[in-house]
C-alpha positions in Angstrom: -0.1 0.0 0.1 2.6 2.5 0.8 4.3 1.6 -2.5 1.3 2.2 -4.4 0.7 5.6 -2.5 4.3 6.6 -3.5 3.8 5.9 -7.2 0.7 7.9 -7.3 2.0 10.8 -5.7 5.1 10.7 -7.9 2.7 10.8 -11.1 0.8 13.7 -9.6 3.9 15.7 -9.1 4.9 14.8 -12.6 1.5 16.0 -14.0 1.6 19.3 -12.0 4.9 20.0 -13.3 4.0 19.3 -17.2 0.2 19.7 -17.5 -0.8 23.1 -15.9 -3.3 24.6 -18.6 -7.0 24.0 -18.1 -10.2 25.4 -19.6 -11.8 28.0 -17.3 -15.2 26.4 -17.6 -16.1 27.2 -14.1 -15.3 30.9 -14.4 -16.8 31.3 -18.1 -13.7 33.5 -19.1 -13.7 31.5 -22.5 -9.7 30.9 -22.2 -7.5 28.6 -20.4 -5.8 29.2 -17.2 -2.5 27.8 -15.4 -3.1 29.2 -11.9 -3.2 25.9 -10.4 -6.8 26.3 -9.2 -7.9 23.7 -11.6 -10.2 20.8 -10.0 -8.4 17.6 -9.0 -10.7 15.8 -11.4 -9.1 17.4 -14.4 -5.9 16.0 -13.5 -7.1 12.7 -13.2 -9.1 12.8 -16.4 -6.1 14.2 -18.7 -7.9 17.6 -19.4 -4.7 19.6 -18.7 -2.4 20.8 -21.4 1.2 22.1 -21.3 0.5 25.2 -23.4 -2.3 27.7 -23.7 -2.3 27.1 -27.4 -2.9 23.3 -26.9 -5.6 24.1 -24.4 -7.5 26.5 -26.5 -7.2 24.3 -29.6 -8.4 21.4 -27.7 -11.2 23.0 -25.5 -12.1 26.4 -27.4 -11.8 25.1 -31.1 -14.4 27.5 -32.4 -12.3 30.6 -30.9 -8.9 29.5 -30.6 -7.2 32.8 -31.5 -9.4 34.7 -28.8 -8.9 32.1 -26.3 -5.1 32.4 -26.6 -5.1 36.3 -26.4 -7.6 36.4 -23.5 -5.5 34.0 -21.6 -2.5 36.2 -21.9 -0.9 34.2 -24.7 0.9 35.5 -27.8 -1.6 36.7 -30.5 -1.5 34.3 -33.7 -1.0 36.1 -37.2 -3.7 34.0 -38.8 -3.7 32.5 -42.3 -4.2 35.8 -44.2 -6.8 34.3 -46.2 -10.4 35.4 -46.5 -13.7 34.0 -45.4 -17.2 35.3 -45.9 -19.0 37.8 -43.5 -22.6 37.6 -44.4 -23.9 40.2 -42.1 -21.5 42.9 -43.7 -21.9 41.7 -47.1 -18.0 41.5 -47.4 -15.2 38.9 -47.1 -12.7 39.2 -44.0 -9.2 38.3 -43.7 -8.3 35.6 -41.3 -6.2 37.8 -38.7 -6.7 39.6 -35.5 -9.6 42.3 -36.2 -8.6 45.7 -36.0 -6.4 46.4 -38.8 -6.9 46.6 -42.6 -9.3 43.8 -44.0 -8.9 41.6 -40.8 -12.2 40.5 -39.6 -11.1 38.5 -36.8 -9.8 34.6 -36.8 -11.6 32.3 -38.9 -13.3 29.4 -37.3 -12.7 25.7 -38.3 -16.1 25.9 -40.2 -15.2 29.0 -42.2 -14.1 28.2 -46.0 -10.9 30.2 -46.6 -10.0 31.7 -50.1 -6.8 33.3 -51.3 -8.4 36.3 -52.7 -11.2 38.7 -52.0 -12.5 38.3 -55.6 -12.6 34.4 -55.0 -14.3 34.8 -51.8 -17.0 37.3 -53.1 -17.6 35.0 -56.3 -17.9 31.7 -54.1 -19.9 33.1 -51.0 -21.5 36.5 -52.0 -22.2 35.9 -55.8 -25.7 37.3 -55.4 -24.5 40.7 -55.0 -22.4 43.1 -57.4 -18.9 42.0 -57.3 -17.7 45.5 -57.1 -20.0 46.0 -54.1 -18.6 43.0 -52.5 -14.7 44.1 -53.1 -15.8 47.7 -51.9 -17.1 46.5 -48.7 -14.2 43.9 -48.2 -11.5 46.7 -48.8 -13.2 48.9 -46.4 -13.2 51.5 -49.0 -14.4 54.7 -47.8 -18.0 56.3 -48.9 -20.8 54.6 -50.8 -20.2 52.2 -53.5 -20.0 54.2 -56.5 -20.8 51.6 -59.2 -18.8 50.4 -62.2 -19.9 53.0 -64.8 -20.9 50.0 -66.8 -24.1 50.1 -69.0 -27.5 48.7 -68.1 -30.9 48.6 -69.8 -33.7 51.2 -68.9 -36.8 49.6 -70.5 -39.2 52.4 -69.4 -37.4 54.9 -71.6 -36.0 52.6 -74.3 -32.4 53.4 -73.8 -29.5 52.3 -71.7 -27.9 54.1 -68.7 -24.6 53.7 -66.5 -24.2 51.8 -63.2 -23.7 55.0 -61.4 -25.3 57.8 -59.5 -23.3 60.9 -59.9 -22.2 62.5 -63.1 -18.5 62.6 -63.7 -16.0 61.8 -66.3 -16.8 58.2 -66.3 -20.4 58.6 -65.7 -22.2 60.5 -68.2 -25.8 59.1 -67.8 -26.3 57.7 -64.4 -29.0 55.2 -63.9 -28.5 54.3 -60.3 -26.1 51.9 -58.6 -26.6 48.1 -59.3 -26.3 46.3 -56.1 -27.0 42.7 -57.5 -25.3 40.4 -59.6 -28.2 39.5 -61.8 -28.2 42.8 -63.7 -26.4 42.4 -67.0 -23.8 45.2 -67.4 -22.1 46.0 -70.7 -18.9 47.9 -71.5 -20.7 50.6 -73.6 -24.2 51.7 -74.7 -23.9 50.1 -78.1 -23.4 46.7 -76.6 -26.2 47.3 -74.2 -28.6 48.4 -76.9 -27.7 45.5 -79.2 -28.1 42.9 -76.1 -31.3 44.3 -74.4 -33.2 46.5 -76.9 -32.7 44.9 -80.1 -36.3 45.2 -80.9 -35.9 49.0 -81.6 -33.5 50.8 -84.0 -29.9 50.6 -82.6 -29.3 54.2 -83.6 -32.5 55.4 -81.8 -31.3 53.5 -78.7 -27.7 55.0 -78.8 -28.9 58.4 -79.3 -31.4 58.1 -76.3 -28.6 56.6 -74.3 -26.3 59.7 -75.1 -27.3 62.8 -73.1 -25.4 65.0 -75.7 -27.2 63.6 -78.7 -29.7 65.9 -80.6 -30.9 63.0 -82.7 -29.8 60.7 -85.5 -30.6 63.3 -88.3 -32.2 60.4 -90.2 -35.5 60.2 -91.4 -38.7 58.1 -90.4 -42.4 57.9 -91.4 -45.2 60.3 -90.5 -48.1 58.2 -91.8 -50.7 60.8 -90.6 -49.2 63.5 -92.9 -47.9 61.1 -95.8 -44.3 62.5 -95.4 -41.1 61.7 -93.7 -39.7 63.6 -90.4 -36.1 64.1 -89.1 -35.0 62.4 -86.0 -33.6 65.7 -84.6 -34.0 68.4 -82.0 -35.1 71.7 -83.4 -31.5 73.1 -82.9 -30.1 70.7 -85.5 -33.0 70.6 -87.9 -32.3 71.0 -91.6 -33.8 73.8 -93.3 -37.5 73.0 -94.5 -37.8 69.8 -92.8 -40.0 69.0 -89.8 -37.7 67.7 -86.9 -39.2 65.6 -84.1 -37.2 62.9 -82.1 -38.2 59.6 -83.3 -40.3 57.3 -81.2 -38.4 54.1 -80.2 -40.5 52.1 -82.7 -39.5 54.0 -85.6 -37.6 52.6 -88.6 -34.7 55.1 -89.8 -33.8 55.8 -93.3 -30.8 57.7 -94.5 -32.5 60.2 -96.5 -36.1 61.3 -97.5 -36.1 59.4 -100.7 -35.2 56.1 -99.0 -37.9 57.0 -96.4 -40.8 57.6 -99.0 -39.9 54.5 -101.0 -39.3 52.1 -98.0 -42.2 53.5 -95.5 -44.7 55.2 -97.8 -44.5 53.3 -101.0 -48.2 53.9 -101.6 -47.8 57.7 -101.6 -46.7 59.5 -104.6 -42.9 59.8 -104.3 -42.6 63.3 -105.6 -45.2 64.4 -103.1 -43.5 62.5 -100.2 -40.2 63.7 -101.0 -41.0 67.4 -101.5 -43.3 67.5 -98.3 -40.7 65.9 -96.3 -38.4 69.0 -97.4 -41.0 71.3 -96.7 -41.5 72.2 -100.3 -43.8 71.4 -103.2 -43.0 69.3 -106.4 -43.8 71.9 -109.1 -45.4 69.1 -111.1 -48.8 69.1 -112.8 -52.0 67.1 -111.6 -55.7 67.1 -112.7 -58.4 68.6 -110.6 -61.0 67.0 -112.4 -61.5 69.9 -115.0 -58.2 71.0 -116.0 -54.5 70.6 -115.1 -52.9 72.7 -112.3 -49.4 73.0 -111.0 -48.5 71.8 -107.5 -46.9 75.0 -106.3 -47.7 78.0 -104.3 -48.8 81.3 -105.7 -51.2 82.5 -108.3 -52.7 80.2 -111.2 -51.8 77.9 -112.7 -50.5 77.1 -108.9 -52.7 75.2 -106.8 -50.9 73.2 -104.0 -51.7 69.4 -104.0 -53.3 67.8 -100.9 -53.8 64.6 -102.4 -50.8 62.5 -101.5 -51.8 59.8 -103.9 -52.4 61.8 -107.1 -50.7 61.2 -110.5 -48.0 63.9 -111.3 -46.7 64.9 -114.5 -43.8 66.9 -115.7 -45.9 69.7 -117.7 -49.4 70.3 -118.4 -49.3 68.6 -121.9 -48.3 65.4 -120.3 -50.9 65.9 -117.5 -53.8 66.5 -120.2 -52.7 63.4 -122.1 -52.3 61.2 -119.2 -54.8 62.3 -116.8 -57.7 64.2 -118.9 -57.5 62.3 -122.0 -61.3 62.3 -122.5 -60.9 66.1 -122.9 -59.7 67.7 -126.0 -55.9 68.2 -125.6 -55.8 71.7 -127.0 -58.7 72.8 -124.9 -57.2 71.1 -121.7 -53.6 72.6 -122.4 -54.8 76.2 -123.1 -57.3 76.2 -120.0 -54.5 74.5 -117.8 -52.0 77.1 -118.8 -54.3 80.0 -118.2 -54.9 80.9 -121.9 -58.2 81.9 -123.7 -60.8 79.5 -123.4 -61.9 78.2 -126.7 -65.2 79.1 -128.0 -66.3 75.6 -129.0 -68.0 74.3 -132.1 -71.4 75.5 -131.4 -72.8 71.8 -132.2 -75.0 70.1 -129.6 -74.2 67.2 -127.1 -76.4 65.6 -124.5 -77.0 66.7 -120.9 -78.7 63.5 -119.5 -79.1 65.1 -115.7 -81.2 68.1 -117.1 -83.2 66.2 -119.8 -81.9 68.2 -122.7 -79.1 68.9 -125.2 -76.7 71.7 -124.8 -74.2 73.7 -127.1 -70.6 73.2 -127.2 -69.7 76.6 -126.1 -68.4 78.1 -122.8 -71.1 78.5 -120.2 -72.4 82.2 -119.9 -75.5 83.6 -118.5 -78.7 82.0 -117.2 -80.9 80.9 -120.1 -78.2 80.2 -122.6 -78.1 76.9 -124.5 -74.3 76.6 -123.9 -73.4 73.6 -121.6 -69.6 74.3 -121.5 -67.1 72.9 -123.8 -67.7 69.2 -124.8 -65.4 66.6 -123.6 -63.7 64.5 -126.3 -65.9 61.5 -125.7 -69.2 63.5 -126.3 -70.9 63.0 -129.9 -71.9 66.3 -131.3 -75.1 67.1 -133.3 -75.7 69.8 -135.8 -79.0 70.8 -134.2 -80.8 70.3 -130.9 -83.6 68.3 -132.6 -81.1 65.7 -133.9 -79.4 65.5 -130.6 -82.7 64.9 -129.0 -83.6 62.2 -131.4 -80.6 60.3 -131.1 -79.8 60.7 -127.4 -83.0 61.6 -125.7 -85.5 59.7 -127.7 -87.4 58.4 -124.6 -88.5 62.1 -124.4 -91.2 63.7 -126.5 -89.2 65.4 -129.5 -91.0 68.9 -128.7 -90.5 68.7 -125.0 -86.8 68.0 -125.5 -86.2 70.5 -128.0 -87.9 73.2 -125.9 -86.0 72.3 -122.9 -82.7 72.4 -125.0 -83.4 75.7 -126.2 -84.5 77.2 -123.1 -88.0 78.1 -124.4 -91.4 77.4 -122.7 -92.9 74.1 -124.1 -96.9 74.2 -124.3 -97.2 70.8 -125.5 -98.0 69.3 -129.0 -101.9 69.7 -128.6 -102.0 66.1 -130.1 -104.4 63.7 -128.4 -103.7 60.7 -126.1 -105.9 58.4 -124.1 -107.0 58.9 -120.4 -108.4 55.5 -119.5 -109.5 56.6 -116.0 -112.0 59.0 -117.4 -112.4 57.0 -120.7 -111.7 60.1 -122.7 -109.0 61.2 -125.1 -107.4 64.5 -124.0 -104.9 66.9 -125.4 -101.1 67.3 -124.8 -101.3 70.7 -123.2 -101.6 72.2 -119.8 -104.3 74.8 -120.0 -107.9 74.2 -121.6 -110.9 71.9 -120.8 -109.5 69.4 -123.2 -105.9 69.3 -121.9 -104.9 66.4 -119.9 -101.3 67.6 -119.0 -98.0 67.9 -121.1 -96.5 64.7 -122.1 -92.6 64.4 -121.6 -92.0 61.0 -122.4 -92.1 59.3 -125.8 -93.9 56.2 -124.8 -97.1 57.8 -124.7 -98.8 57.4 -128.1 -100.1 60.7 -129.5 -102.7 60.9 -132.1 -103.6 63.8 -134.6 -107.5 64.0 -133.4 -109.8 62.7 -130.9 -111.5 60.4 -133.2 -108.5 58.5 -134.1 -107.6 58.3 -130.5 -110.9 57.0 -129.5 -111.1 54.4 -132.4 -107.5 53.0 -131.5 -107.5 53.2 -127.8 -111.2 53.2 -126.6 -112.7 51.0 -129.1 -115.3 49.3 -126.7 -116.9 52.9 -126.4 -119.2 54.3 -128.9 -116.9 56.0 -131.4 -119.0 59.2 -131.9 -119.8 59.6 -128.1 -116.0 59.0 -127.2 -115.0 61.7 -129.8 -117.7 64.3 -128.9 -117.1 63.7 -125.2 -113.3 64.0 -125.5 -113.8 67.2 -127.7 -116.2 68.6 -125.1 -113.9 67.7 -122.2 -116.3 65.4 -120.4 -117.8 61.8 -120.3 -121.3 60.9 -121.1 -122.9 58.0 -119.2 -122.3 54.8 -121.0 -125.5 53.3 -122.7 -123.9 49.8 -123.6 -123.5 48.1 -127.1 -125.6 45.0 -126.7 -122.5 42.7 -127.4 -121.7 39.7 -125.2 -119.5 39.5 -122.2 -118.7 36.9 -119.4 -121.2 37.0 -116.7 -120.0 38.1 -113.1 -119.9 36.0 -110.1 -118.5 33.0 -111.7 -121.6 32.0 -113.6 -120.7 29.9 -116.6 -122.5 31.9 -119.3 -122.3 35.0 -121.5 -124.7 38.1 -121.0 -125.3 41.0 -123.1 -124.0 44.7 -122.5 -127.4 46.1 -121.9 -129.3 47.3 -118.9 -131.8 44.9 -117.5 -134.1 41.8 -118.6 -133.6 38.7 -120.7 -130.0 38.1 -121.9 -128.8 41.6 -120.5 -126.3 41.4 -117.7 -126.2 45.1 -117.0 -124.2 47.8 -119.0 -120.4 47.8 -118.3 -118.8 50.7 -116.5 -116.9 53.0 -118.9 -113.8 52.0 -116.9 -114.6 48.3 -117.1 -111.6 46.1 -118.6 -114.2 43.2 -119.6 -114.1 42.4 -123.4 -117.1 42.2 -125.4 -118.0 40.2 -128.4 -120.5 40.6 -131.3 -121.0 36.6 -131.6 -122.0 34.7 -128.5 -120.0 31.7 -129.9 -116.6 33.9 -129.5 -117.7 34.8 -125.9 -118.2 31.1 -125.0 -115.0 30.1 -126.5 -113.0 32.7 -125.0 -114.2 32.3 -121.4 -115.8 29.0 -121.1 -113.9 26.5 -123.2 -114.7 23.6 -120.8 -118.5 24.0 -121.3 -120.2 22.7 -124.3 -120.3 25.3 -127.0 -124.1 24.7 -127.6 -124.9 24.5 -123.8 -123.1 27.8 -123.1 -125.0 29.5 -126.0 -128.4 28.1 -125.0 -128.1 29.0 -121.3 -126.9 32.4 -122.3 -129.9 32.8 -124.5 -132.3 31.4 -121.8 -132.8 28.3 -123.9 -132.1 24.5 -124.2 -129.9 22.2 -126.5 -132.2 19.2 -126.6 -129.3 17.1 -126.2 -128.8 14.2 -123.5 -126.6 14.0 -120.4 -126.1 11.5 -117.7 -128.0 10.9 -114.5 -125.7 8.4 -112.6 -127.9 8.4 -109.5 -130.8 6.7 -111.6 -128.7 4.9 -114.2 -130.2 6.7 -117.0 -129.8 9.7 -119.3 -131.9 12.8 -119.3 -132.7 15.4 -121.8 -131.7 19.1 -122.0 -135.1 20.6 -122.4 -138.0 22.1 -120.5 -138.4 19.9 -117.3 -141.8 18.0 -117.3 -143.3 15.2 -115.5 -143.3 11.7 -117.2 -140.8 13.0 -119.6 -137.1 12.6 -120.1 -136.6 16.3 -120.1 -134.7 17.4 -116.9 -133.9 21.1 -117.9 -130.4 22.5 -118.1 -127.7 20.3 -116.3 -126.5 21.7 -113.1 -122.9 20.7 -113.9 -121.6 23.0 -116.8 -118.8 20.6 -117.6 -121.1 17.8 -118.3 -120.7 15.8 -121.8 -123.8 16.3 -124.0 -124.8 13.8 -126.7 -127.1 14.1 -129.7 -129.2 11.0 -128.7 -129.9 8.8 -125.8 -128.2 5.6 -127.1 -124.9 7.4 -127.5 -125.4 8.9 -123.8 -126.0 5.4 -122.5 -123.0 3.9 -124.4 -120.7 6.8 -123.4 -121.7 7.2 -119.8 -123.4 4.1 -118.6 -121.7 1.3 -120.5 -122.0 -1.2 -117.5 -125.8 -0.8 -117.5 -127.8 -3.0 -120.0 -128.3 -0.9 -123.0 -132.0 -1.8 -123.2 -132.5 -1.0 -119.6 -130.7 2.4 -119.8 -132.6 3.2 -123.0 -135.9 2.3 -121.4 -135.0 4.0 -118.1 -134.2 7.2 -120.0 -137.5 7.2 -121.7 -139.6 6.3 -118.8 -140.8 2.9 -120.6 -140.6 -0.7 -119.5 -137.7 -2.7 -120.7 -138.5 -5.8 -122.9 -135.2 -7.8 -123.1 -133.7 -9.7 -125.9 -135.3 -13.1 -125.1 -131.9 -14.7 -125.2 -130.2 -16.8 -122.3 -127.7 -15.9 -119.8 -126.1 -17.7 -117.0 -127.6 -16.6 -113.5 -124.6 -17.6 -111.3 -126.4 -17.0 -108.0 -129.0 -19.7 -108.7 -126.7 -21.5 -111.2 -129.2 -21.8 -114.0 -129.7 -20.5 -117.5 -132.4 -17.9 -117.5 -134.1 -15.9 -120.4 -133.2 -12.2 -120.8 -137.0 -11.0 -120.2 -138.9 -9.3 -117.3 -139.9 -12.1 -114.5 -143.4 -10.8 -115.1 -143.4 -12.5 -118.3 -143.1 -16.0 -116.6 -141.5 -19.2 -118.2 -137.8 -18.9 -118.0 -137.7 -15.0 -117.7 -135.5 -13.9 -114.6 -134.9 -10.3 -115.3 -132.9 -8.3 -117.8 -129.3 -9.3 -118.3 -126.6 -6.8 -117.2 -124.2 -5.5 -119.9 -121.5 -7.6 -118.6 -123.7 -11.0 -119.0 -122.9 -13.2 -122.2 -126.1 -13.9 -123.9 -126.7 -17.1 -125.8 -129.3 -17.8 -128.8 -130.8 -20.7 -127.0 -131.1 -22.5 -123.6 -129.2 -25.6 -124.9 -126.1 -23.4 -125.8 -126.3 -21.6 -122.5 -126.5 -24.9 -120.6 -123.2 -25.9 -122.0 -121.6 -23.4 -119.6 -123.4 -25.6 -116.8 -122.4 -28.8 -118.5 -122.3 -30.9 -115.0 -126.0 -30.2 -114.7 -128.7 -32.2 -116.7 -130.6 -29.8 -118.9 -133.8 -30.0 -116.8 -131.7 -29.0 -113.9 -129.9 -26.3 -115.7 -132.8 -24.4 -117.3 -134.6 -22.0 -115.0 -138.5 -22.1 -114.9 -140.7 -20.0 -112.7 
């Protein structure tokens, strides 16, 4: 036991001499101490270290350098490399804080980099590299930016990464603090990279604060000309200068702009208006050629940007007013004396007349202005009217052309409304108004007019009424016309009674006929001609027509009892026959001819006395009335086959004995 205690004591003495630094966990100083006040347990557990550096490295690994310094040790120099300081958005040197870029000693978890740029790129890549370097180097003042170029979409230009104008910063656009904003070395590169949708020259000009514009041309479609991209201070003489919008296309000169951007506008118009001048070329104003210039005639500044332009008035007249006589056109256009014209006549459709080929003068003159080259000329107004206005009455057209009052021809024309002929004039009891058109037929006198246009009227009455200017009450002409109300007959054009159907009104359009047959044929072709004539004349035809209900024919004659006469048929389309046999054969062929004949005449039928098979009783019977007895069993129908005698008939019933075959009453 004494030996063991001695060994232990010896070890403790050795430990006390060699391992004297311990972590100040109890005191919380965050360093190591060697004051000998360490707990005995630390000696036993091997916590003590021979140097402060070893103690701090072992027990305060996250702050070794601070631990050494706080414990009175010599401050370490650090690695001199760089680690990130997220809070300050910079990279610090691994050295004692307080000088230069030192941010304190790096911890074991810090990644170290050889340069600031490498550290900024690896750890603070989301902020501008210049900003990171500025912060890391502790450069005085705010970060000024790089003076590189960035896009300004709102103003369609590029601006610089800076905020204060100086030699390097000519167009400040604010300092870029992030790394994702693209920066370019110059405005041209920025415009090409970020604003390629607009003209590069416009972009570069807008990005240059000293620029007054590109002095190139762009389209002004509202005014059909080109403008210069420039401020007023640099504007070419005569041109209109307005800074070009970003969307404009630029052209080197006005000609290129007009041909490229306003190709639908006359080039001379566009180019001269772009230069603030006129073309001095010639164009048509519809009546003559005038010059595109400012001043007295023939100058008349052109306002139509699409008009054709010619070098002189002769070319203009030829190309643009070819329908006009060239000599007249040139003389008028050049301001010379207006030609007097030929004095011949040409048509003026709008005013329903012909006019003379001469300059228009005072009101009432027949001159209509100089004729155009396409107009056909006539020596007289009458010839012009006849050729060009033939649809107007000749007298009306001539008087209208000569500007004289037209009183009418005083010839006669029909007035169907009043059933009179009236005169072509305005004033007088016989005047019916002036006829302007040539489609109305005129007659030399009232009699001819009545005879040709009102022939259904009494000719003398029509003529006298027309010449007196009034119409008499019609008396009728006793001719035939179709009866009213759909009755299939003709009646006479007379007052009342008998065959009269009433006098037709003077304005009636009904046709009348002298012969009743013509009336029936014209209006009732579906009715038997004799029947139509007979009924129209209140008579009868004595012909025969069918009575299906009683299987007989009856006669068109005065109805009487016990007679075949039944009066006129009620069906006007019925077929009439000249005798009863033809009627029975034509309409009742399925009835025994003798029966039909007897029924029609109202007499008892006798039969033929021949034989036919009565299939209902399966016997041969005689074709005679049953009242006659013997083998008579009624008259045979038309479809029955008749046999000359009973023996021949019984051959159709050959399975019966003759006495069983022959019928007896």
